[in-house]
DRENROSE-447171 format. One record per residue (C-alpha): residue number from 1; x, y, z. Coordinates in Angstrom, 1 decimal, always signed. Last residue first. Example, Ala and Ser with C-alpha at 12.3 -4.5 7.8 and 13.67 -1.06 7.14 Angstrom:
BEGIN
+-------+--------+--------+--------+
! pamar !      X !      Y !      Z !
+-------+--------+--------+--------+
!     2 !  +13.7 !   -1.1 !   +7.1 !
!     1 !  +12.3 !   -4.5 !   +7.8 !
+-------+--------+--------+--------+
REM end
This chain:
BEGIN
+-------+--------+--------+--------+
! pamar !      X !      Y !      Z !
+-------+--------+--------+--------+
!   248 !  +27.6 !   +6.3 !  +22.3 !
!   247 !  +25.1 !   +5.0 !  +20.8 !
!   246 !  +26.4 !   +0.9 !  +19.9 !
!   245 !  +26.4 !   +0.4 !  +23.5 !
!   244 !  +24.1 !   +2.6 !  +24.8 !
!   243 !  +21.4 !   +1.0 !  +23.0 !
!   242 !  +22.6 !   -2.7 !  +25.4 !
!   241 !  +22.1 !   +0.0 !  +28.5 !
!   240 !  +19.1 !   +1.4 !  +27.4 !
!   239 !  +17.2 !   -2.0 !  +27.7 !
!   238 !  +16.4 !   -3.1 !  +23.4 !
!   237 !  +13.4 !   -5.4 !  +24.4 !
!   236 !  +10.0 !   -2.7 !  +23.7 !
!   235 !   +7.0 !   -3.0 !  +26.0 !
!   234 !   +3.3 !   -2.9 !  +24.1 !
!   233 !   +1.4 !   -1.6 !  +26.9 !
!   232 !   -1.8 !   -3.0 !  +28.6 !
!   231 !   -1.3 !   -1.8 !  +32.2 !
!   230 !   -1.3 !   +2.1 !  +31.9 !
!   229 !   +2.1 !   +3.6 !  +30.8 !
!   228 !   +4.5 !   +5.6 !  +32.3 !
!   227 !   +5.1 !   +9.2 !  +32.5 !
!   226 !   +2.5 !  +10.6 !  +34.4 !
!   225 !   +2.7 !   +8.3 !  +37.1 !
!   224 !   +4.4 !  +10.1 !  +39.8 !
!   223 !   +3.6 !  +13.1 !  +39.0 !
!   222 !   +5.3 !  +15.6 !  +36.4 !
!   221 !   +6.3 !  +18.7 !  +37.9 !
!   220 !   +5.6 !  +21.6 !  +34.5 !
!   219 !   +8.0 !  +23.2 !  +31.9 !
!   218 !   +9.6 !  +20.0 !  +29.8 !
!   217 !  +10.0 !  +18.4 !  +33.2 !
!   216 !  +10.5 !  +20.1 !  +36.2 !
!   215 !  +12.2 !  +19.5 !  +39.0 !
!   214 !  +10.0 !  +19.8 !  +42.6 !
!   213 !  +10.3 !  +16.4 !  +44.3 !
!   212 !  +14.1 !  +17.1 !  +43.9 !
!   211 !  +16.4 !  +14.3 !  +42.9 !
!   210 !  +20.4 !  +16.0 !  +42.9 !
!   209 !  +22.2 !  +14.3 !  +39.8 !
!   208 !  +26.0 !  +14.8 !  +40.7 !
!   207 !  +27.4 !  +15.9 !  +37.3 !
!   206 !  +30.7 !  +13.7 !  +36.5 !
!   205 !  +29.7 !  +12.7 !  +32.9 !
!   204 !  +31.3 !   +9.5 !  +32.7 !
!   203 !  +29.0 !   +8.6 !  +30.4 !
!   202 !  +28.2 !   +4.7 !  +32.4 !
!   201 !  +27.8 !   +7.3 !  +35.2 !
!   200 !  +25.8 !   +9.8 !  +33.8 !
!   199 !  +23.0 !   +7.4 !  +32.9 !
!   198 !  +22.9 !   +5.2 !  +36.1 !
!   197 !  +22.3 !   +8.7 !  +38.1 !
!   196 !  +20.0 !   +9.6 !  +35.1 !
!   195 !  +18.0 !   +6.0 !  +36.0 !
!   194 !  +17.6 !   +6.6 !  +39.8 !
!   193 !  +16.3 !   +9.8 !  +39.5 !
!   192 !  +13.6 !   +8.8 !  +36.7 !
!   191 !  +13.1 !   +5.7 !  +38.9 !
!   190 !  +13.2 !   +3.5 !  +36.9 !
!   189 !  +10.7 !   +0.7 !  +34.3 !
!   188 !  +12.4 !   -1.9 !  +31.9 !
!   187 !  +11.4 !   -2.8 !  +28.8 !
!   186 !  +11.0 !   +0.9 !  +26.6 !
!   185 !   +7.6 !   +2.1 !  +26.0 !
!   184 !   +4.3 !   +1.2 !  +23.4 !
!   183 !   +0.9 !   +2.3 !  +23.9 !
!   182 !   -2.3 !   +2.8 !  +21.7 !
!   181 !   -5.1 !   +4.3 !  +21.2 !
!   180 !   -8.1 !   +4.7 !  +19.9 !
!   179 !  -10.0 !   +4.7 !  +16.4 !
!   178 !   -8.0 !   +1.4 !  +16.5 !
!   177 !   -7.5 !   +1.7 !  +12.2 !
!   176 !   -6.6 !   -2.1 !  +11.2 !
!   175 !   -3.1 !   -2.8 !  +10.6 !
!   174 !   -0.9 !   -1.2 !   +8.4 !
!   173 !   +0.0 !   +2.3 !   +9.8 !
!   172 !   -0.1 !   +0.6 !  +13.1 !
!   171 !   +3.0 !   -2.2 !  +12.7 !
!   170 !   +4.7 !   +1.0 !  +11.2 !
!   169 !   +4.0 !   +3.2 !  +14.3 !
!   168 !   +5.4 !   +0.4 !  +16.9 !
!   167 !   +8.5 !   -0.2 !  +15.1 !
!   166 !   +9.2 !   +3.6 !  +14.9 !
!   165 !   +8.6 !   +3.6 !  +18.5 !
!   164 !  +10.6 !   +0.2 !  +18.8 !
!   163 !  +14.0 !   +2.0 !  +16.4 !
!   162 !  +13.5 !   +5.1 !  +18.8 !
!   161 !  +14.9 !   +2.9 !  +21.4 !
!   160 !  +12.4 !   +3.7 !  +24.8 !
!   159 !  +12.3 !   +5.2 !  +28.0 !
!   158 !  +10.4 !   +4.0 !  +31.1 !
!   157 !  +10.2 !   +6.4 !  +33.9 !
!   156 !   +8.8 !   +6.5 !  +37.4 !
!   155 !   +8.6 !   +9.8 !  +39.7 !
!   154 !  +12.1 !  +11.0 !  +41.9 !
!   153 !  +12.5 !  +14.4 !  +40.0 !
!   152 !  +15.3 !  +15.3 !  +38.6 !
!   151 !  +18.1 !  +17.9 !  +39.2 !
!   150 !  +21.0 !  +17.2 !  +37.5 !
!   149 !  +23.8 !  +19.7 !  +39.4 !
!   148 !  +25.9 !  +22.2 !  +37.8 !
!   147 !  +24.9 !  +25.0 !  +38.9 !
!   146 !  +20.9 !  +23.8 !  +37.1 !
!   145 !  +21.2 !  +21.2 !  +35.3 !
!   144 !  +17.5 !  +19.7 !  +34.3 !
!   143 !  +18.2 !  +21.0 !  +30.4 !
!   142 !  +21.4 !  +18.9 !  +30.4 !
!   141 !  +20.0 !  +16.3 !  +31.6 !
!   140 !  +16.9 !  +15.8 !  +29.3 !
!   139 !  +19.4 !  +16.7 !  +26.4 !
!   138 !  +21.0 !  +13.3 !  +27.7 !
!   137 !  +18.0 !  +11.7 !  +27.4 !
!   136 !  +16.6 !  +12.6 !  +24.2 !
!   135 !  +18.1 !   +9.4 !  +22.1 !
!   134 !  +16.6 !   +7.4 !  +24.7 !
!   133 !  +13.1 !   +8.3 !  +23.5 !
!   132 !  +10.5 !   +9.1 !  +26.2 !
!   131 !   +7.0 !   +6.9 !  +26.3 !
!   130 !   +5.1 !   +6.4 !  +22.9 !
!   129 !   +1.5 !   +7.0 !  +22.2 !
!   128 !   +1.1 !   +5.3 !  +18.8 !
!   127 !   -3.0 !   +6.7 !  +17.8 !
!   126 !   -4.8 !   +5.3 !  +15.5 !
!   125 !   -7.8 !   +6.4 !  +12.8 !
!   124 !  -10.2 !   +5.8 !  +10.8 !
!   123 !  -11.9 !   +9.4 !   +9.1 !
!   122 !  -14.3 !  +11.3 !  +10.8 !
!   121 !  -11.8 !  +14.2 !  +11.6 !
!   120 !  -13.4 !  +14.3 !  +15.1 !
!   119 !  -11.2 !  +12.0 !  +16.4 !
!   118 !   -8.3 !  +13.5 !  +14.8 !
!   117 !   -9.7 !  +16.9 !  +15.7 !
!   116 !   -9.2 !  +16.1 !  +19.1 !
!   115 !   -5.5 !  +13.9 !  +19.5 !
!   114 !   -4.0 !  +17.4 !  +17.8 !
!   113 !   -5.4 !  +19.1 !  +21.2 !
!   112 !   -4.2 !  +17.1 !  +23.1 !
!   111 !   -1.0 !  +17.1 !  +21.6 !
!   110 !   -0.9 !  +21.2 !  +22.0 !
!   109 !   -2.2 !  +20.8 !  +26.2 !
!   108 !   +0.3 !  +18.5 !  +26.2 !
!   107 !   +3.5 !  +21.0 !  +24.8 !
!   106 !   +2.3 !  +23.6 !  +26.7 !
!   105 !   +2.3 !  +21.5 !  +29.9 !
!   104 !   -1.1 !  +22.1 !  +32.4 !
!   103 !   -2.4 !  +19.2 !  +30.3 !
!   102 !   +0.2 !  +16.5 !  +32.4 !
!   101 !   -2.0 !  +13.4 !  +33.0 !
!   100 !   -4.1 !  +13.7 !  +30.0 !
!    99 !   -0.2 !  +13.8 !  +27.5 !
!    98 !   +0.8 !  +10.8 !  +29.2 !
!    97 !   +2.6 !   +8.5 !  +27.0 !
!    96 !   +3.4 !  +10.9 !  +24.5 !
!    95 !   +1.0 !  +11.1 !  +20.6 !
!    94 !   +2.6 !   +9.6 !  +16.9 !
!    93 !   -0.8 !   +9.6 !  +14.8 !
!    92 !   -1.6 !   +7.6 !  +12.1 !
!    91 !   -4.9 !   +8.0 !  +10.1 !
!    90 !   -6.7 !   +5.2 !   +7.8 !
!    89 !   -9.0 !   +5.6 !   +5.3 !
!    88 !   -7.3 !   +8.3 !   +3.0 !
!    87 !   -9.7 !   +9.3 !   +0.0 !
!    86 !   -8.3 !  +12.1 !   -1.3 !
!    85 !  -10.8 !  +15.0 !   -0.5 !
!    84 !  -10.4 !  +13.8 !   +3.2 !
!    83 !   -6.6 !  +13.4 !   +3.7 !
!    82 !   -6.2 !  +16.3 !   +2.7 !
!    81 !   -8.8 !  +18.5 !   +5.3 !
!    80 !   -7.1 !  +16.0 !   +8.3 !
!    79 !   -3.4 !  +17.0 !   +7.0 !
!    78 !   -4.7 !  +20.7 !   +7.0 !
!    77 !   -6.5 !  +20.6 !  +10.2 !
!    76 !   -3.2 !  +18.8 !  +11.7 !
!    75 !   -0.8 !  +21.6 !  +10.8 !
!    74 !   -3.2 !  +24.1 !  +11.9 !
!    73 !   -3.6 !  +23.0 !  +14.8 !
!    72 !   -0.3 !  +21.1 !  +16.1 !
!    71 !   +1.6 !  +24.1 !  +15.4 !
!    70 !   +0.0 !  +26.7 !  +16.2 !
!    69 !   -0.8 !  +25.1 !  +19.7 !
!    68 !   +3.1 !  +24.5 !  +19.8 !
!    67 !   +4.0 !  +28.5 !  +18.4 !
!    66 !   +1.1 !  +29.7 !  +21.4 !
!    65 !   +3.1 !  +27.6 !  +24.3 !
!    64 !   +6.8 !  +27.6 !  +23.0 !
!    63 !   +7.4 !  +24.5 !  +22.8 !
!    62 !   +9.1 !  +25.5 !  +19.4 !
!    61 !  +10.5 !  +23.1 !  +16.1 !
!    60 !   +7.0 !  +21.3 !  +16.4 !
!    59 !   +6.5 !  +18.1 !  +15.8 !
!    58 !   +5.8 !  +15.4 !  +12.5 !
!    57 !   +5.6 !  +11.9 !  +13.1 !
!    56 !   +2.0 !  +11.7 !  +11.3 !
!    55 !   +1.6 !   +8.2 !   +8.8 !
!    54 !   -0.8 !   +9.1 !   +6.1 !
!    53 !   -2.7 !   +5.5 !   +4.6 !
!    52 !   -3.9 !   +4.3 !   +2.0 !
!    51 !   -2.2 !   +7.2 !   -0.8 !
!    50 !   -3.4 !   +7.4 !   -3.8 !
!    49 !   -2.3 !  +11.2 !   -4.0 !
!    48 !   -1.3 !  +11.8 !   -0.8 !
!    47 !   +1.9 !  +14.0 !   -2.0 !
!    46 !   +0.0 !  +15.1 !   -4.7 !
!    45 !   -3.0 !  +17.2 !   -2.4 !
!    44 !   -0.3 !  +17.9 !   +0.4 !
!    43 !   +2.8 !  +20.0 !   -1.8 !
!    42 !   +2.3 !  +23.4 !   -0.4 !
!    41 !   -0.4 !  +23.2 !   +2.7 !
!    40 !   +1.0 !  +25.7 !   +4.2 !
!    39 !   +1.7 !  +24.2 !   +7.9 !
!    38 !   +1.2 !  +21.4 !   +6.7 !
!    37 !   +4.1 !  +21.4 !   +4.2 !
!    36 !   +5.5 !  +19.1 !   +1.2 !
!    35 !   +8.1 !  +19.6 !   -1.1 !
!    34 !  +10.6 !  +17.5 !   +0.2 !
!    33 !  +12.9 !  +19.5 !   +2.2 !
!    32 !   +9.3 !  +21.0 !   +3.7 !
!    31 !   +8.4 !  +16.7 !   +5.0 !
!    30 !   +6.7 !  +13.6 !   +3.7 !
!    29 !   +8.6 !  +10.4 !   +3.2 !
!    28 !   +7.3 !   +8.5 !   +0.7 !
!    27 !   +6.2 !   +4.5 !   +1.8 !
!    26 !   +5.1 !   +2.2 !   -0.8 !
!    25 !   +4.8 !   -0.9 !   +0.7 !
!    24 !   +7.2 !   -4.1 !   +0.2 !
!    23 !   +8.2 !   -5.0 !   +3.9 !
!    22 !  +11.1 !   -3.1 !   +3.6 !
!    21 !   +9.4 !   +0.0 !   +2.5 !
!    20 !   +8.0 !   +0.1 !   +5.4 !
!    19 !  +10.7 !   -0.6 !   +8.0 !
!    18 !  +12.9 !   +2.4 !   +5.6 !
!    17 !   +9.7 !   +5.1 !   +6.1 !
!    16 !   +9.0 !   +4.2 !   +9.4 !
!    15 !  +13.1 !   +4.7 !  +10.5 !
!    14 !  +13.4 !   +8.2 !   +8.6 !
!    13 !  +10.0 !   +9.0 !  +10.4 !
!    12 !  +11.2 !   +8.4 !  +13.9 !
!    11 !  +14.3 !  +10.8 !  +13.7 !
!    10 !  +13.5 !  +12.9 !  +11.0 !
!     9 !  +13.0 !  +12.7 !   +6.9 !
!     8 !   +9.1 !  +11.6 !   +7.0 !
!     7 !   +8.0 !  +14.3 !   +8.9 !
!     6 !   +4.5 !  +13.5 !   +7.2 !
!     5 !   +5.2 !   +9.8 !   +6.0 !
!     4 !   +3.0 !   +8.9 !   +2.8 !
!     3 !   +1.7 !   +4.9 !   +3.5 !
!     2 !   +0.7 !   +3.6 !   -0.4 !
!     1 !   +0.2 !   -0.1 !   +0.3 !
+-------+--------+--------+--------+
REM end
């Protein structure tokens, strides 16, 4: 089948395109640098011609409240309208585990708005909610650093390799629309401050990790279970230790 991957040149999207292609599907990477812009609508109609499935793994370039809301509402609205015109039968979107548990967070609020647009569109859909990617844990540590110390909340944390997120998105794309969500997470659940102590040690990073119940995570203080999935989630098999061995 023809699957158009919005954000198909990014971290997750490029992996989804590769995996779908390996299984014999016509996977088309669509992004501004391939001439497809969901914010302006440029190239959308042409890209979606003949597509059975659209996968949206695009992301906002800014996490500032107004900008991120504008991105997801405008981009998703344009995309859904183009899909309806093209007769696309399945919309797959990548979202975040815990969106509804952190609605005060600017990014999560924008993802909630995106999901509501998808749910109301009338197009059969599947939402893939993923936990944080291994690829971003270093930037989380850097963002959490104050005066040379990494301040992390003692909450549950279950990160996953981007490779396995892409697998989950690809499975959803070729499957029957869920008209709901599925959750994916890494194989191991940690206390987040302990995870970062072990991670910094593995990186030979001398910074001290300080347990801080008030530490923010992308602008909000997470609850105990905000960042982890409910029971029944699909779990990956790649551990952080194994991932790090090939991604130093």
